[in-house]
C-alpha positions in Angstrom: 11.4 63.6 -3.0 13.0 61.4 -5.7 15.7 60.4 -3.3 13.2 59.5 -0.7 11.1 57.5 -3.2 14.2 55.6 -4.3 15.1 54.9 -0.6 11.6 53.7 0.0 11.7 51.4 -3.0 15.1 50.1 -2.0 13.8 49.5 1.5 10.9 47.3 0.2 13.2 45.0 -1.8 16.1 44.9 0.6 16.4 41.5 2.4 17.2 41.0 6.0 20.7 39.8 6.8 20.4 36.4 8.4 23.2 34.5 10.1 23.6 31.7 12.7 23.7 34.2 15.6 20.3 35.5 14.5 18.9 32.0 14.5 20.3 31.3 17.9 18.8 34.6 19.2 15.4 33.7 17.8 15.5 30.3 19.7 16.7 32.0 22.9 14.1 34.7 22.7 11.3 32.2 22.6 12.9 29.4 24.5 9.8 28.8 26.6 7.8 28.3 23.4 10.4 25.9 22.1 10.4 23.9 25.3 6.7 23.7 25.5 6.3 22.7 21.9 9.0 20.1 22.2 7.6 18.6 25.4 4.1 18.5 23.8 5.3 16.6 20.7 7.4 14.2 22.8 4.5 13.6 25.2 2.3 12.8 22.3 4.9 10.4 21.0 5.0 8.7 24.4 1.2 8.5 24.5 1.3 6.9 21.0 3.8 4.3 22.1 1.8 3.5 25.2 -1.5 3.1 23.3 -0.3 1.7 20.0 -1.3 -1.9 19.2 1.6 -4.3 19.1 2.0 -5.8 15.6 4.0 -9.0 15.0 5.5 -10.0 11.6 6.0 -13.5 10.4 8.1 -14.2 7.3 8.1 -17.2 4.9 10.7 -17.5 2.2 10.1 -19.0 -1.3 12.2 -19.8 -4.3 10.7 -19.3 -7.7 12.7 -20.8 -10.6 12.2 -20.4 -14.3 9.1 -22.0 -15.7 11.3 -24.0 -18.2 13.4 -25.6 -15.5 11.5 -29.0 -15.3 12.3 -32.6 -16.2 11.3 -32.6 -19.9 11.9 -28.9 -20.8 8.7 -28.6 -22.9 8.5 -24.8 -22.8 7.1 -24.9 -26.4 3.8 -26.4 -25.0 3.5 -24.3 -21.8 4.6 -20.9 -23.1 5.2 -18.2 -20.4 6.9 -14.9 -20.9 10.5 -15.6 -21.9 11.8 -12.7 -19.9 12.6 -13.9 -16.4 12.0 -10.6 -14.7 8.5 -10.3 -16.2 7.7 -13.8 -15.1 8.9 -13.2 -11.6 7.0 -9.9 -11.3 3.9 -11.7 -12.5 4.3 -14.3 -9.7 4.8 -11.6 -7.1 1.5 -10.1 -8.1 -0.2 -13.5 -8.2 0.9 -14.0 -4.6 -1.4 -11.1 -3.7 -4.2 -12.0 -6.0 -7.8 -12.1 -4.6 -8.2 -15.8 -5.5 -5.2 -16.8 -3.4 -6.2 -14.6 -0.5 -9.8 -15.8 -0.6 -8.5 -19.4 -0.4 -6.4 -18.5 2.7 -9.4 -16.7 4.3 -11.5 -19.8 3.7 -8.9 -22.2 5.2 -8.1 -20.1 8.3 -11.6 -18.6 8.7 -10.2 -15.1 8.8 -13.6 -13.6 8.0 -14.5 -14.4 11.6 -11.3 -12.9 13.1 -11.9 -9.7 15.1 -9.3 -7.8 13.0 -11.1 -8.4 9.7 -14.7 -9.1 10.7 -15.7 -5.5 10.6 -14.1 -4.8 7.3 -16.4 -4.3 4.3 -13.8 -5.9 2.0 -12.1 -8.7 4.0 -9.8 -9.7 1.1 -8.5 -6.2 0.8 -8.0 -5.9 4.6 -6.0 -9.2 4.6 -4.0 -8.1 1.6 -3.0 -4.9 3.4 -1.3 -7.1 6.1 0.7 -9.0 3.4 3.9 -7.8 1.9 5.8 -9.5 -0.9 9.5 -8.5 -0.7 11.8 -9.9 -3.5 15.4 -10.4 -2.5 17.6 -8.5 -4.9 19.8 -10.5 -7.3 18.2 -13.8 -6.5 15.0 -15.8 -7.1 14.0 -15.7 -3.5 11.0 -13.8 -2.2 9.9 -13.2 1.3 6.2 -13.3 2.2 5.8 -11.1 5.2 2.5 -11.0 7.2 1.8 -8.5 10.0 -0.9 -9.3 12.6 -1.5 -8.5 16.3 -1.5 -12.3 17.0 1.9 -13.8 16.3 0.5 -17.3 15.8 -2.0 -16.0 13.3 0.7 -14.1 11.4 2.8 -17.3 11.0 -0.3 -19.3 10.0 -1.3 -16.8 7.3 2.2 -16.7 5.8 2.6 -20.5 5.7 -1.0 -21.0 4.3 -0.5 -18.4 1.7 2.8 -20.0 0.3 1.3 -23.5 0.4 -1.9 -22.4 -1.3 0.0 -20.5 -4.0 2.3 -23.5 -4.7 -0.6 -25.9 -4.9 -2.6 -23.7 -7.2 0.4 -23.3 -9.4 0.8 -27.1 -9.6 -2.9 -27.6 -10.3 -2.8 -25.0 -13.0 0.2 -26.8 -14.7 -1.6 -30.2 -14.4 -4.7 -28.7 -15.9 -2.7 -27.3 -18.8 -1.0 -30.7 -19.3 -4.3 -32.6 -19.5 -5.9 -30.0 -21.8 -2.8 -30.1 -24.1 -2.9 -33.9 -24.1 -6.5 -34.0 -25.2 -5.9 -31.5 -27.9 -2.8 -33.3 -29.1 -4.7 -36.6 -29.4 -7.5 -35.0 -31.4 -4.9 -33.3 -33.6 -3.0 -36.6 -34.1 -6.1 -38.4 -35.3 -6.8 -35.6 -37.8 -3.3 -35.5 -39.1 -3.2 -39.3 -39.4 -6.2 -39.2 -41.8 -4.6 -36.3 -43.7 -1.3 -38.3 -44.2 -3.3 -41.3 -45.7 -5.1 -39.0 -48.0 -1.9 -37.3 -49.2 -0.2 -40.6 -49.8 -3.2 -41.9 -51.8 -3.2 -38.8 -54.0 0.5 -39.2 -54.7 0.2 -42.8 -55.6 -2.8 -42.2 -57.8 -0.9 -39.5 -59.7 2.0 -41.9 -60.3 -0.4 -44.5 -61.7 -2.1 -42.0 -64.0 1.2 -40.8 -65.4 2.6 -44.3 -65.6 5.7 -43.4 -63.6 7.2 -45.8 -61.1 9.7 -43.1 -60.1 9.5 -39.6 -61.4 13.0 -38.9 -60.1 14.6 -41.8 -62.1 12.7 -40.9 -65.3 13.8 -37.3 -64.9 17.4 -38.4 -64.5 17.3 -40.7 -67.7 15.7 -38.0 -69.8 18.2 -35.5 -68.5 21.1 -37.8 -69.4 19.7 -38.4 -72.9 19.2 -34.7 -73.4 22.8 -34.1 -72.4 24.0 -36.9 -74.8 21.9 -35.6 -77.7 23.3 -32.1 -77.2 26.8 -33.5 -77.3 26.1 -35.6 -80.5 24.6 -32.5 -82.1 27.6 -30.5 -81.3 30.0 -33.1 -82.8 27.8 -33.5 -85.9 27.7 -29.8 -86.4 31.5 -29.7 -86.1 32.0 -32.6 -88.5 29.6 -31.1 -91.1 31.2 -27.8 -90.9 34.7 -29.4 -91.5 33.4 -31.6 -94.4 31.7 -28.6 -96.0 34.9 -26.5 -95.7 36.9 -29.3 -97.3 34.5 -29.7 -100.2 34.5 -26.0 -100.8 38.3 -25.9 -100.8 38.6 -28.7 -103.3 36.0 -27.1 -105.5 37.9 -23.8 -105.4 41.2 -25.5 -106.4 39.6 -27.3 -109.3 38.0 -24.1 -110.5 41.4 -22.4 -110.3 42.8 -25.0 -112.8 44.7 -27.1 -110.3 45.1 -30.7 -111.4 42.9 -32.9 -109.3 45.7 -35.2 -108.4 47.7 -32.2 -107.1 45.1 -31.4 -104.5 46.5 -32.3 -101.1 43.3 -34.1 -100.0 43.5 -36.2 -103.2 47.3 -36.7 -103.2 47.4 -37.9 -99.7 45.1 -40.9 -100.6 47.1 -44.1 -99.9 45.9 -45.8 -103.1 46.9 -42.9 -105.3 50.3 -42.7 -103.6 50.8 -46.4 -104.4 49.8 -45.9 -108.0 52.1 -42.8 -108.3 54.9 -44.9 -106.9 54.3 -47.6 -109.5 54.0 -44.8 -112.2 57.3 -43.4 -111.2 58.9 -46.8 -111.4 57.4 -47.4 -114.9 58.4 -44.0 -116.1 62.0 -44.7 -114.9 61.9 -48.1 -116.7 60.6 -46.4 -119.8 63.3 -43.8 -119.7 66.0 -46.6 -119.4 64.4 -48.4 -122.3 64.4 -45.3 -124.5 68.1 -44.9 -123.9 68.7 -48.4 -125.4 65.7 -49.0 -127.8 63.7 -47.2 -130.3 60.1 -46.1 -129.8 58.7 -49.1 -131.6 60.5 -51.6 -129.6 58.0 -53.9 -127.9 59.3 -53.4 -124.5 59.1 -49.6 -124.9 55.6 -49.9 -126.3 54.5 -52.1 -123.4 56.2 -49.8 -121.0 54.4 -46.8 -122.5 51.1 -48.6 -122.3 51.7 -49.4 -118.6 52.5 -45.7 -117.9 49.4 -44.6 -119.6 47.3 -47.2 -117.8 48.7 -46.0 -114.4 48.0 -42.3 -115.2 44.5 -43.3 -116.1 44.1 -45.1 -112.9 45.3 -42.1 -110.9 42.8 -39.9 -112.7 40.0 -42.3 -112.0 41.0 -42.7 -108.4 41.2 -38.9 -107.9 37.7 -38.5 -109.2 36.6 -41.2 -106.7 38.3 -39.2 -103.9 36.6 -36.0 -105.0 33.2 -37.7 -105.0 34.0 -39.2 -101.6 34.7 -35.7 -100.1 31.4 -34.4 -101.5 29.6 -37.5 -100.2 31.1 -37.0 -96.7 30.0 -33.3 -96.7 26.4 -34.3 -97.6 26.4 -37.1 -95.0 27.7 -34.8 -92.2 25.0 -32.3 -93.0 22.4 -35.0 -92.9 23.7 -36.3 -89.6 23.6 -32.7 -88.2 20.0 -32.4 -89.2 19.2 -35.8 -87.6 20.9 -34.9 -84.4 19.1 -31.5 -84.2 15.7 -33.3 -84.6 16.7 -35.8 -81.8 17.7 -32.9 -79.5 14.3 -31.1 -80.0 12.6 -34.4 -79.2 14.5 -34.8 -76.0 13.8 -31.2 -75.0 10.2 -31.7 -75.5 10.2 -34.8 -73.3 12.1 -32.8 -70.6 9.5 -30.0 -70.7 6.7 -32.5 -70.4 8.4 -34.2 -67.5 8.9 -30.8 -65.8 5.2 -30.1 -66.0 4.5 -33.4 -64.4 7.2 -32.8 -61.8 5.5 -29.6 -60.6 2.3 -31.3 -59.7 4.2 -34.3 -58.4 6.3 -32.0 -56.1 3.1 -30.3 -54.8 1.6 -33.7 -53.9 4.9 -35.0 -52.5 5.4 -31.9 -50.4 1.9 -32.0 -48.9 2.5 -35.6 -48.0 5.8 -34.9 -46.4 4.4 -31.9 -44.4 1.5 -34.0 -43.2 3.9 -36.7 -42.1 6.2 -34.2 -40.4 3.3 -32.6 -38.4 2.0 -36.0 -37.6 5.3 -37.1 -36.2 5.7 -33.8 -34.2 2.3 -34.2 -32.7 3.0 -37.8 -31.8 6.3 -36.8 -30.1 4.6 -33.9 -28.2 1.8 -36.2 -27.2 4.2 -38.6 -25.6 6.1 -35.8 -23.9 2.9 -34.3 -22.6 1.7 -37.6 -21.3 4.9 -38.0 -19.4 4.8 -34.4 -18.1 1.3 -34.9 -16.8 2.7 -37.7 -14.6 5.6 -35.5 -13.5 4.9 -33.4 -10.5 8.2 -31.5 -10.4 7.6 -28.0 -9.2 9.6 -24.8 -10.1 8.4 -23.2 -6.8 9.3 -24.3 -3.3 9.3 -23.1 0.3 12.8 -22.4 1.5 11.9 -21.4 5.0 8.5 -21.7 6.7 7.3 -18.8 8.8 7.9 -19.2 12.6 5.9 -17.6 15.3 7.6 -14.2 16.0 8.6 -13.5 19.6 8.8 -9.7 19.6 6.6 -7.1 17.8 7.9 -4.9 15.0 5.4 -2.1 15.6 5.5 0.3 17.2 9.2 0.7 16.8 10.1 2.2 20.2 13.6 3.5 19.4 12.6 4.9 16.0 9.4 6.4 17.5 11.4 8.0 20.3 14.0 9.3 17.9 11.3 10.7 15.6 9.6 12.2 18.6 12.8 13.9 19.6 13.6 15.1 16.1 10.0 15.9 15.3 9.6 17.8 18.6 12.8 19.8 17.8 11.6 20.5 14.3 8.1 21.6 15.4 9.4 23.6 18.3 12.1 25.4 16.3 9.7 25.8 13.4 7.1 27.3 15.6 9.7 29.7 17.1 10.7 30.8 13.7 7.1 31.2 12.6 6.3 33.3 15.6 9.5 35.3 14.9 8.3 35.7 11.3 5.1 37.2 12.5 6.9 39.4 15.0 8.2 42.4 13.0 9.0 44.7 15.9 12.2 46.7 16.1 14.7 45.0 18.4 18.3 45.5 17.0 20.6 47.9 15.3 20.2 45.8 12.1 16.4 46.5 12.2 17.1 50.2 12.5 19.6 50.4 9.7 17.8 47.8 7.4 14.2 48.7 7.7 14.2 52.3 8.9 17.3 53.3 6.9 18.4 55.7 9.6 21.7 56.0 11.6 21.7 54.1 14.9 22.6 56.3 17.8 22.7 53.8 20.7 21.1 51.5 23.2 19.4 52.6 26.4 19.3 49.8 29.0 16.2 49.1 31.1 16.2 51.2 34.3 14.9 48.9 37.1 13.0 51.4 39.2 9.5 52.8 39.3 10.6 56.2 40.4 10.1 58.8 37.7 12.8 60.9 39.4 15.4 58.2 39.3 14.5 57.2 35.8 14.6 60.6 34.2 17.6 61.8 36.2 19.5 58.5 35.9 22.6 60.1 34.4 22.8 62.5 37.3 21.9 60.3 40.2 23.7 57.1 39.1 26.4 58.2 36.7 28.2 54.8 37.1 25.1 52.8 35.8 24.8 51.1 32.5 21.9 53.4 31.6 24.1 56.5 32.2 26.8 55.0 30.0 24.1 54.5 27.3 23.1 58.2 27.5 26.8 59.2 27.2 27.1 56.9 24.1 24.0 58.7 22.7 25.6 62.1 23.4 28.9 61.0 21.6 26.9 59.6 18.6 25.2 63.0 18.1 28.4 64.9 18.7 30.3 62.8 16.2 27.6 62.9 13.5 28.5 65.0 10.4 27.7 68.7 11.0 27.2 68.3 14.7 28.0 71.9 15.3 24.8 72.9 13.6 22.6 70.7 15.9 22.1 73.3 18.6 18.3 72.7 19.0 17.5 69.0 19.1 13.9 67.6 19.3 13.2 64.2 20.9 10.1 62.3 19.9 8.8 58.8 19.3 6.1 56.9 17.5 3.6 56.4 20.3 3.5 57.3 24.0 5.3 55.3 26.7 8.4 54.7 24.6 10.7 56.7 26.9 11.2 59.9 24.8 11.0 62.1 27.9 13.4 59.8 29.7 15.8 60.1 26.8 15.3 63.9 26.5 16.0 64.5 30.2 19.0 62.3 30.5 20.4 63.5 27.1 20.2 67.1 28.5 21.9 66.0 31.7 24.9 64.3 29.9 25.3 67.3 27.6 25.3 69.6 30.6 27.9 67.3 32.3 30.3 68.1 29.5 30.2 71.8 30.4 27.9 72.9 27.7 25.2 75.3 28.7 22.1 73.3 28.1 18.4 74.0 28.2 15.7 71.3 28.5 12.3 72.4 27.2 9.1 70.5 27.9 7.5 71.0 24.5 4.8 68.5 25.2 1.9 70.9 25.7 -0.6 68.2 26.2 1.0 65.8 28.7 4.0 67.6 30.3 6.3 65.6 32.6 9.5 67.5 33.0 8.2 69.5 36.0 7.7 66.2 37.8 11.3 65.1 37.2 12.8 68.3 38.5 10.1 68.9 41.1 9.0 72.3 39.7 5.4 73.3 40.4 5.4 76.8 38.8 2.2 77.6 36.9 4.2 79.9 34.6 5.9 78.1 31.8 6.3 77.9 28.0 2.5 77.9 27.5 2.3 81.3 29.4 5.0 82.7 27.1 3.2 81.4 23.9 -0.1 82.9 25.1 1.6 86.2 25.8 1.1 86.2 29.5 4.8 86.4 30.0 7.1 88.6 27.9 10.5 87.6 29.0 12.1 84.1 28.8 13.9 84.6 32.1 10.6 84.6 34.0 10.0 80.9 33.3 13.5 79.4 33.0 14.5 77.4 36.1 17.9 76.4 37.2 18.2 72.7 38.1 20.5 70.9 40.5 22.5 69.7 37.6 25.3 72.1 36.8 25.0 73.9 33.4 21.4 72.7 33.0 18.3 74.9 32.9 14.8 73.7 32.5 11.7 75.2 30.9 8.5 73.6 32.0 5.2 73.6 30.2 3.2 75.4 32.8 -0.5 75.3 32.6 -1.8 73.0 29.8 -3.2 75.2 27.1 -6.5 74.6 25.2 -5.0 74.9 21.7 -1.5 73.3 21.8 -1.2 72.8 18.0 -1.8 76.5 17.3 0.6 77.6 20.0 3.3 75.2 18.8 3.3 76.8 15.3 2.9 80.3 16.5 5.2 83.2 16.0 5.9 83.3 19.7 7.3 79.7 19.5 9.8 80.8 16.8 10.8 83.8 18.9 11.3 81.6 21.9 13.5 79.2 20.0 15.5 82.0 18.4 16.1 83.6 21.8 17.2 80.4 23.6 19.4 79.4 20.6 21.4 82.5 21.3 21.7 81.9 25.0 22.5 78.2 25.2 24.9 75.8 23.6 22.4 73.0 23.4 18.6 73.1 23.6 16.7 69.8 24.0 13.0 69.8 23.1 10.8 67.0 24.7 8.1 66.7 22.0 4.9 64.6 22.0 4.7 61.3 20.0 4.3 61.7 16.2 1.5 59.2 15.8 -0.6 60.8 18.6 -0.7 64.5 17.5 0.6 66.9 14.9 2.5 69.1 17.5 5.9 67.3 17.2 6.0 67.9 13.4 5.5 71.6 13.9 8.0 71.9 16.8 10.6 69.6 15.1 10.4 71.7 11.9 11.8 74.6 14.0 14.7 72.5 15.4 18.0 71.6 13.8 17.3 67.8 14.0 15.3 65.1 15.6 16.3 62.2 17.8 13.8 59.4 17.3 13.2 57.1 20.3 11.7 53.6 19.9 11.1 51.1 22.6 12.7 47.7 22.3 10.3 45.0 20.9 7.2 47.3 21.0 6.8 49.2 17.7 6.2 47.3 14.5 8.6 48.1 11.7 5.9 49.3 9.3 4.4 51.6 12.0 7.8 53.1 12.7 8.7 53.4 9.0 5.5 55.3 8.3 6.1 57.6 11.3 9.6 58.4 10.1 8.2 58.9 6.6 5.8 61.5 8.0 8.7 63.3 9.6 10.9 63.2 6.5 8.0 64.3 4.3 7.8 67.4 6.5 11.4 68.2 5.6 12.7 67.5 9.1 16.2 66.0 9.4 16.4 63.0 11.7 19.7 62.5 13.5 19.2 58.9 14.2 17.3 56.3 16.3 17.7 55.4 19.9 16.6 51.9 21.0 15.2 52.2 24.5 14.4 50.0 27.5 16.5 46.9 26.7 16.8 44.4 29.6 20.5 43.4 29.2 20.4 41.2 32.2 17.0 39.6 31.6 14.8 38.5 28.8 16.6 40.6 26.2 20.1 39.4 27.0 20.3 37.0 24.1 20.2 40.0 21.7 22.8 42.2 23.5 24.9 39.8 25.6 28.1 41.2 24.2 26.9 44.8 24.9 26.0 43.8 28.5 29.4 42.2 29.2 31.2 45.2 27.7 29.3 47.5 30.0 30.0 45.4 33.0 33.7 45.3 32.1 34.0 49.1 31.8 31.6 49.9 34.7 34.4 48.8 37.0 36.1 52.1 36.1 33.5 53.9 38.2 33.6 51.5 41.1 36.0 52.7 43.9 38.6 50.2 45.0 39.5 49.7 48.7 41.9 52.3 49.9 41.5 54.5 46.8 39.2 57.5 46.3 36.3 57.1 43.8 37.1 58.5 40.3 35.8 61.9 39.5 32.5 62.3 37.6 32.7 63.7 34.1 31.2 67.0 35.2 33.8 67.3 38.0 36.5 66.7 35.5 35.2 69.4 33.3 34.9 71.9 36.2 38.5 71.2 37.3 39.6 71.7 33.7 37.8 75.0 33.6 
């Protein structure tokens, strides 16, 4: 049970193998549906082309330059978006604005036109016929108008471009006049403001008694710099004089003779006196060598030497006093220069305070003058611009009356009709195929039913039950007979085929050909020389007796009811060598009970020992419960399904019932396939193979026909 559950789950999620051949078969299978759908779509396309209104298109081309590209380049006054693309996109939208279209409607009286008169919104209806198409990488734009009347289409396109250009020019002129009025008023205001600012500046100069604040500030700054330089020199001189005075005082305190001090000794007068003293001392020394001390010349010389020394002493004192006086004078000068510097600094600070207010007034006056001059310049430019009618938009090509319509597009419509027809037709075919889930191919059997495929049985083109159910005996050269032999080989070659002595044949519903398969399978098995028994186990609607033309009332039902005790009493020999037949006999009133009775088991045990193969023709599984009971007593079941009749889900549930009963299914036989007719697209290769090999059974002129398989087996025996 676990394995079956796993198989069922795997069956649900397994996908169908699709290939190009499958698609082609789907189309061939429903070729009439494809043809009808294609013709319907194409006819609808032709009807549309015949009834569609002819639409003409007129095109006018404009060039839109930058807004700043004019004579005076005054983009500061008329500011638009500096980004060119934004400006162009804005103009494209303006071309379709309601105001422009309303103006066009008024000029051409489009509200009375039959095309627009019935529209609730005439502007919107006209706008739908207008297309603005910019030309890439240029400033050109096409204005395209579609209309049933070619003259009206050209008129709308030309009127639209002319109206747009005129409105743009009027808007610019309006802006220019508005700007000019504003600039004039602003100029008058600024002129008064300039006068007020000049008066305030002049009044401030008079109050502060300054002809020119800049010159006064320069003079004070120069005086401040000079005072600072004088103070620096005075400080340097005072420091030097003070150091000299202190040095002289130190030497004197150290006991140095005043005339020995360098600053004193270097005095020119003292040097002259010292020179005279030296000469006198030399003269005195010469006199002393010749005269006594009391000699008048010696005395006079001594007095002169003493007088010169006294002069040196007095002059040294004067030099000392001069050094001190210079130190005191330098200090006094330093103090005076410091006071003068502070005075100049104070004057500079006061002037800086005055300069702040002066700069404020001067700056206000200059700003007023600057604004006034700018406004005057812009006013002159605006005045000139208002007189300049240069336009940044112009019509490059006017719209001409179109000669041929653009809609409907015959070639495109026909092409779309062809393509659309094919798509709809093929799509409808695949949709119907999607809805059709009947079993038609070996892939369906192996993929959805998960069972071995035993073979195809071709359609037998006859209404005779005898010819159909004995096809393998009456027409051994036919494709159908070859199909039954293929079924026989598939069963014989299946694993453990020796154990399949009793084989039940059943189907999902009636009329799928299970009796046909059972009869012919028994015939082809008997043709191999195997002793074969065909049992009509359909106790409700028996049919084997009709095929073999047996009308005996005694049959399997009689044995099961106990009316007959021996099997030999109701076993019939057929015209097919090695094949015996057991008919149903009279139809019993309780077939289900008889099918599961002990007598049925005894019957099957007895015939199993007598025959090499036993074929049981059972009822359909979905109709009654008999086949499950009978098949459970067999070695295996051959499941027959009719081509393109049983839905996959129905067949799968039927097989699931059989498998749940513990019955082994040998495989599935696909029956009633028209290889030469409507089903040939599925099995063309199979059909051609059968035609090729069927020549083996066709006698050639002058040669005997080849022996049948049963004749070969007899001769071999």
